[in-house]
VOGU-3710 file (C-alpha; in Angstrom, 3 decimals, decimal comma):
1> mselldnskq> -92,177/110,483/-137,545  -94,155/113,715/-137,140  -94,821/113,667/-140,883  -96,299/110,162/-140,594  -98,466/111,249/-137,675  -99,646/114,292/-139,599  -100,508/112,147/-142,612  -102,425/109,728/-140,396  -104,389/112,557/-138,764  -105,209/114,004/-142,172
11> rvdqlkklik> -106,484/110,630/-143,380  -108,607/110,183/-140,243  -110,073/113,674/-140,652  -110,806/112,977/-144,328  -112,399/109,650/-143,447  -114,555/111,285/-140,769  -115,762/113,841/-143,310  -116,612/111,110/-145,815  -118,530/109,168/-143,167  -120,445/112,318/-142,224
21> dlhngvsaed> -121,214/112,830/-145,913  -122,645/109,301/-146,038  -124,880/110,164/-143,105  -125,995/113,264/-144,979  -127,077/111,291/-148,042  -124,004/111,020/-150,285  -124,060/107,630/-152,037  -121,685/104,804/-151,146  -120,424/104,749/-154,753  -119,514/108,440/-154,668
31> trkklsdlmg> -117,813/107,945/-151,303  -115,797/104,985/-152,615  -114,613/107,108/-155,567  -113,550/109,916/-153,228  -111,667/107,387/-151,082  -109,781/106,199/-154,152  -108,985/109,754/-155,201  -107,943/110,956/-151,757  -106,334/108,007/-150,008  -106,159/104,899/-152,133
41> svpygevvra> -106,342/102,488/-149,182  -107,066/103,139/-145,514  -105,140/101,433/-142,664  -107,605/99,489/-140,517  -106,559/101,361/-137,378  -107,595/104,659/-138,891  -111,067/103,326/-139,690  -111,491/102,449/-135,992  -110,047/105,770/-134,880  -112,340/107,756/-137,177
51> eqelineglp> -115,447/105,957/-135,919  -114,413/106,320/-132,270  -113,683/110,044/-132,701  -117,050/110,634/-134,366  -118,820/109,015/-131,414  -116,683/110,980/-128,947  -117,617/114,168/-130,818  -121,301/113,496/-130,331  -122,452/111,416/-133,291  -124,953/109,031/-131,636
61> qeevlkfcdi> -124,023/105,361/-131,647  -127,496/104,639/-133,019  -126,677/106,842/-136,008  -123,358/105,074/-136,573  -125,160/101,732/-136,337  -127,825/102,866/-138,791  -125,260/103,613/-141,498  -122,677/100,983/-140,528  -123,366/98,788/-143,570  -123,056/101,787/-145,895
71> htdalkgkid> -119,674/102,603/-144,311  -118,539/99,046/-144,827  -119,780/98,980/-148,411  -118,016/102,234/-149,220  -114,769/101,054/-147,610  -114,858/97,538/-149,027  -111,670/96,845/-150,887  -110,079/99,990/-149,468  -109,128/98,827/-145,972  -105,460/97,878/-145,752
81> vssakkvpag> -104,789/94,891/-143,463  -101,335/94,082/-144,833  -99,680/95,148/-141,580  -101,980/93,062/-139,364  -100,218/90,649/-137,032  -100,269/86,927/-137,807  -101,391/84,387/-135,241  -100,470/80,732/-134,642  -102,897/77,833/-134,980  -105,287/77,545/-132,048
91> hpvdtmtken> -105,064/81,230/-131,137  -108,534/82,761/-130,457  -108,313/84,829/-133,663  -107,322/81,731/-135,642  -110,372/79,927/-134,247  -112,737/82,812/-135,020  -111,342/83,065/-138,544  -111,938/79,338/-139,092  -115,492/79,771/-137,821  -115,955/82,529/-140,402
101> saltkeigki> -114,673/80,199/-143,106  -117,219/77,570/-142,042  -119,987/80,190/-142,092  -118,879/81,363/-145,537  -119,072/77,786/-146,806  -122,673/77,460/-145,560  -123,548/80,832/-147,078  -122,203/79,618/-150,421  -124,577/76,641/-150,290  -127,514/78,908/-149,471
111> kmlfdkagki> -126,732/81,269/-152,340  -126,742/78,351/-154,769  -130,218/77,449/-153,539  -131,307/81,089/-153,897  -130,128/81,008/-157,532  -131,981/77,756/-158,084  -135,185/79,298/-156,718  -134,866/82,169/-159,175  -134,927/79,765/-162,124  -138,148/77,971/-161,205
121> kpeedasell> -141,449/78,979/-162,800  -143,423/81,199/-160,386  -146,373/78,834/-160,061  -144,276/75,690/-159,411  -144,117/74,076/-155,966  -140,875/75,007/-154,156  -141,563/73,392/-150,776  -138,652/70,953/-151,063  -136,266/73,794/-151,885  -137,548/75,746/-148,887
131> feirsifnsl> -136,769/72,716/-146,693  -133,193/72,575/-148,063  -132,711/76,268/-147,334  -134,087/75,785/-143,840  -131,617/72,993/-143,068  -128,678/75,263/-143,867  -130,186/78,167/-141,955  -130,242/75,833/-138,956  -126,455/75,692/-139,274  -126,238/79,489/-139,460
141> mdvekhyfrk> -127,957/79,707/-136,069  -124,682/78,457/-134,607  -123,274/81,953/-135,225  -124,771/82,850/-131,834  -121,807/81,165/-130,079  -119,365/83,181/-132,188  -121,116/86,461/-131,351  -121,549/85,554/-127,690  -117,807/84,927/-127,310  -117,052/88,286/-128,933
151> enlvfpylek> -119,496/90,152/-126,705  -118,445/88,512/-123,451  -114,756/87,766/-123,988  -113,388/90,128/-126,661  -115,377/93,335/-126,131  -114,531/93,682/-122,397  -110,834/93,827/-123,283  -111,459/96,481/-125,941  -113,266/98,526/-123,302  -110,273/98,024/-121,005
161> ynitgppmvm> -108,227/99,962/-123,579  -110,951/102,637/-123,966  -112,056/101,325/-127,370  -115,783/101,554/-126,758  -117,464/102,856/-129,929  -116,742/100,072/-132,454  -117,692/97,237/-130,044  -121,049/98,854/-129,248  -121,789/99,383/-132,937  -120,786/95,798/-133,707
171> wgkhdevref> -122,946/94,463/-130,853  -125,869/96,330/-132,388  -125,178/94,584/-135,710  -125,119/91,231/-133,885  -128,617/91,944/-132,630  -129,734/92,787/-136,157  -128,434/89,407/-137,368  -130,268/87,711/-134,501  -133,512/89,411/-135,498  -133,019/88,400/-139,150
181> lksshklfde> -132,449/84,780/-138,146  -135,414/84,837/-135,774  -137,649/86,183/-138,561  -136,295/83,548/-140,948  -137,142/80,680/-138,645  -140,571/82,110/-137,892  -141,137/82,136/-141,644  -139,959/78,511/-141,935  -142,302/77,449/-139,133  -145,289/79,144/-140,723
191> sktvtaeeln> -144,652/78,034/-144,330  -144,781/74,300/-145,014  -145,756/74,556/-148,680  -144,779/77,427/-150,978  -144,734/78,291/-154,670  -141,541/79,522/-156,302  -143,006/83,011/-156,422  -143,634/82,972/-152,662  -140,196/81,538/-151,948  -138,457/84,212/-154,026
201> gyiefvlapa> -140,393/86,828/-152,066  -139,132/85,286/-148,808  -135,590/85,296/-150,163  -135,723/88,927/-151,250  -137,211/90,361/-148,082  -136,050/88,034/-145,271  -133,567/85,298/-146,141  -131,111/87,184/-148,362  -130,871/90,126/-145,914  -130,056/87,636/-143,127
211> vkaieemiyk> -127,273/86,082/-145,187  -125,908/89,480/-146,212  -125,833/90,661/-142,582  -123,698/87,665/-141,576  -121,383/88,220/-144,549  -120,962/91,891/-143,684  -120,063/90,980/-140,106  -117,416/88,538/-141,316  -115,846/91,335/-143,383  -115,924/93,779/-140,440
221> eehilfpmcl> -114,267/91,228/-138,179  -111,457/90,224/-140,505  -110,677/93,706/-141,831  -111,234/95,800/-138,711  -111,967/93,934/-135,457  -109,321/91,205/-135,484  -106,402/93,436/-136,592  -107,476/96,071/-134,042  -107,582/93,503/-131,225  -104,206/92,048/-132,179
231> dafteidwae> -102,705/95,521/-131,921  -104,359/96,344/-128,588  -104,362/93,105/-126,577  -101,496/91,608/-124,609  -100,628/87,929/-124,633  -102,217/87,643/-121,181  -105,458/89,128/-122,539  -105,538/86,510/-125,292  -104,726/83,769/-122,774  -107,726/84,794/-120,659
241> iynqsdeigy> -109,965/84,783/-123,744  -108,619/81,400/-124,817  -109,121/79,817/-121,378  -112,769/80,922/-121,171  -113,804/80,117/-124,748  -114,612/76,449/-124,132  -117,291/77,446/-121,609  -119,279/79,175/-124,361  -118,562/76,841/-127,266  -117,770/77,290/-130,944
251> clisptekwt> -119,572/77,955/-134,204  -119,735/75,057/-136,706  -116,225/73,829/-135,833  -114,430/72,234/-132,902  -110,869/73,557/-132,450  -108,386/70,706/-132,635  -105,131/72,596/-132,084  -103,971/73,775/-128,676  -102,481/77,221/-128,229  -100,036/78,063/-125,452
261> psiegyfepq> -99,371/81,739/-124,674  -95,731/82,732/-124,804  -95,671/84,239/-121,332  -93,543/82,880/-118,546  -95,406/82,054/-115,365  -98,868/82,677/-116,792  -100,258/79,487/-115,321  -99,041/80,369/-111,812  -101,840/80,942/-109,260  -103,638/84,245/-109,702
271> kkengkinls> -102,579/86,979/-107,278  -105,088/87,760/-104,546  -106,256/91,305/-103,921  -105,295/92,404/-100,424  -108,133/93,469/-98,173  -110,750/91,774/-100,337  -112,734/88,562/-100,288  -111,255/86,771/-103,277  -113,395/84,272/-105,174  -112,667/82,261/-108,307
281> tgsfsieele> -114,576/84,705/-110,515  -113,807/88,030/-108,838  -113,497/89,820/-105,533  -115,455/92,041/-103,125  -114,690/94,412/-100,322  -116,642/93,683/-97,134  -118,733/96,805/-97,745  -119,582/95,720/-101,309  -120,537/92,213/-100,203  -122,750/93,468/-97,373
291> alfsslpvdl> -124,476/95,898/-99,739  -124,915/93,194/-102,392  -126,722/90,858/-99,995  -128,876/93,725/-98,714  -129,868/94,628/-102,278  -131,098/91,169/-103,227  -134,912/90,859/-103,429  -134,663/87,525/-101,567  -133,809/86,447/-98,019  -130,828/84,116/-97,656
301> tfvdkddsvk> -129,888/81,907/-94,726  -126,920/79,508/-94,739  -126,643/76,470/-92,485  -123,266/74,696/-92,411  -122,567/70,948/-92,656  -122,900/70,628/-88,853  -126,444/72,079/-88,996  -125,412/75,398/-87,418  -126,783/78,701/-88,755  -123,750/80,625/-90,020
311> ffshgeerif> -125,182/83,540/-92,029  -128,332/85,425/-92,957  -128,877/88,407/-95,248  -130,575/91,523/-93,942  -132,567/93,287/-96,636  -134,997/96,096/-95,869  -138,091/93,879/-95,978  -137,321/90,406/-94,673  -140,193/87,916/-94,794  -139,143/85,886/-91,748
321> ernrailgrk> -137,376/87,922/-89,087  -133,806/87,010/-88,180  -131,458/88,362/-85,511  -127,830/87,689/-84,651  -128,843/85,468/-81,749  -129,523/82,611/-84,183  -125,908/82,551/-85,449  -124,294/79,317/-84,284  -127,660/77,868/-83,294  -128,674/74,430/-84,572
331> vqfchppksv> -131,171/74,803/-87,396  -133,485/72,233/-85,783  -134,013/74,642/-82,844  -134,978/77,502/-85,188  -138,262/75,873/-86,261  -141,440/75,018/-84,368  -141,642/71,415/-83,110  -144,360/70,515/-85,630  -142,021/71,161/-88,590  -138,690/69,939/-87,200
341> hiveqivndf> -139,141/66,508/-88,792  -139,364/68,150/-92,237  -136,160/70,102/-91,594  -134,433/66,924/-90,474  -135,541/65,037/-93,587  -134,356/67,787/-95,949  -130,946/68,058/-94,294  -130,466/64,282/-94,174  -131,478/63,861/-97,829  -129,030/66,631/-98,803
351> ksgkqdsakf> -126,223/65,065/-96,775  -126,782/61,626/-98,284  -126,883/63,027/-101,802  -130,403/61,729/-102,301  -131,744/65,225/-103,088  -130,374/68,652/-104,025  -133,367/70,944/-103,505  -136,725/71,239/-101,778  -139,326/73,936/-102,514  -142,516/75,164/-100,838
361> winfqnkyvh> -144,961/78,043/-101,391  -147,366/79,403/-98,800  -149,693/82,305/-98,069  -148,181/84,375/-95,268  -149,149/87,860/-94,021  -150,656/88,963/-97,342  -147,663/87,581/-99,208  -147,303/84,578/-101,476  -144,009/83,195/-100,216  -141,721/80,843/-102,100
371> iayyavrnan> -139,245/78,991/-99,869  -136,462/76,968/-101,455  -133,687/74,915/-99,871  -130,570/74,055/-101,853  -127,766/71,655/-101,019  -124,416/73,470/-101,137  -121,606/71,241/-102,376  -117,966/71,771/-103,317  -116,274/70,794/-106,580  -115,964/67,215/-105,296
381> keylgtlevt> -119,736/67,085/-104,579  -119,081/66,991/-100,827  -121,852/68,500/-98,692  -120,985/71,899/-97,194  -124,377/73,018/-95,968  -127,854/74,177/-96,919  -128,969/77,509/-98,369  -132,496/78,764/-97,718  -133,851/81,273/-100,255  -137,138/82,991/-99,424
391> qdikqfrdid> -139,022/85,419/-101,682  -142,441/87,021/-101,957  -143,568/86,043/-105,467  -147,017/87,626/-105,307  -145,972/90,297/-107,844  -144,972/87,634/-110,391  -148,304/85,792/-110,401  -150,047/88,472/-112,450  -147,289/89,054/-114,985  -148,418/88,619/-118,571
401> gerrlltydk> -146,887/89,369/-121,967  -143,517/91,126/-122,075  -141,935/94,319/-120,769  -139,279/95,483/-123,202  -139,342/99,217/-122,497  -137,653/100,783/-119,484  -140,233/101,147/-116,726  -139,296/101,851/-113,103  -141,386/100,173/-110,436  -142,487/102,322/-107,534
//
């Protein structure tokens, strides 16, 4: 056993050195040759381990991301997935693999159109071909659901097992694909008629890189990510991922086969955390909940189904003052007589189901105040009360353009 561990450590160390060499300018072809000479094939787990160790040792994630495609290219055909676990139909990995197959099929169609474009005389009109390419690129946009499920369902479980480097690098590659697709569709919107020469320029500099980025991600998933997850995750982890996947949706396919985790009692009610306020999507301590409400840049007041004030938040700068004396008081008595009829109408319309919200905006003490009332209903649409949300929106009126860089407000 110790000999196997030693061999594995040696391979990881060798792989780390080769990756560092890539970062220092050694070509992917030279690296692939060295891999063949030194190791033959590399178990997928060691690829993950090498990348994680490099990040832990101080190699910036941005640097790993920058050369990620070169790593993949150099390792292509050398990553051994023969020991990867198999999954039954309907399992989250089975679904993601089928999505990749659907994406690969669309990519095949696009590549045929790329080849066709290359055979047209430069001066010929290629507008119809551009339209065909665009229609398939519209299908590729569905990859967003695939990536979103990975980022929000799969990556959190990797982090749970302290596998943080590869997911962050892969998320960065997702964003690159998104930018490629965004640029592609901007190009489609701006180009209604094109010559073959123009179209081939678009393909070379925008469209082909977008397709290649999606292809590279498919390879990374099936040769590194999926086997790694199958090794790390428990059946309960996969069950949680499976149960939340429908909320996000699927890429190009609709799963038809159900998967049932092989864990006894999984579908029993979830255990509650003692000493906490347990909700359907998480829990809080009293201290956390108090602090959360105080941190919100809005004022909240909740009135129950019997029109009694039951709660108000207490941030540092409330717009309308509140004190504990109003708790239990009828909401109609908390407003001046001239506006009580409006309060009554809102509450009655909420109770009857006629309306679900009412919004106002006023100038008040050098503030531009937005006041919104929302009907609070349970899963059966039964009225539980009214929530008032008040906010000074003066700062938002002058916002223009975008803020994409970190800037702290005073």
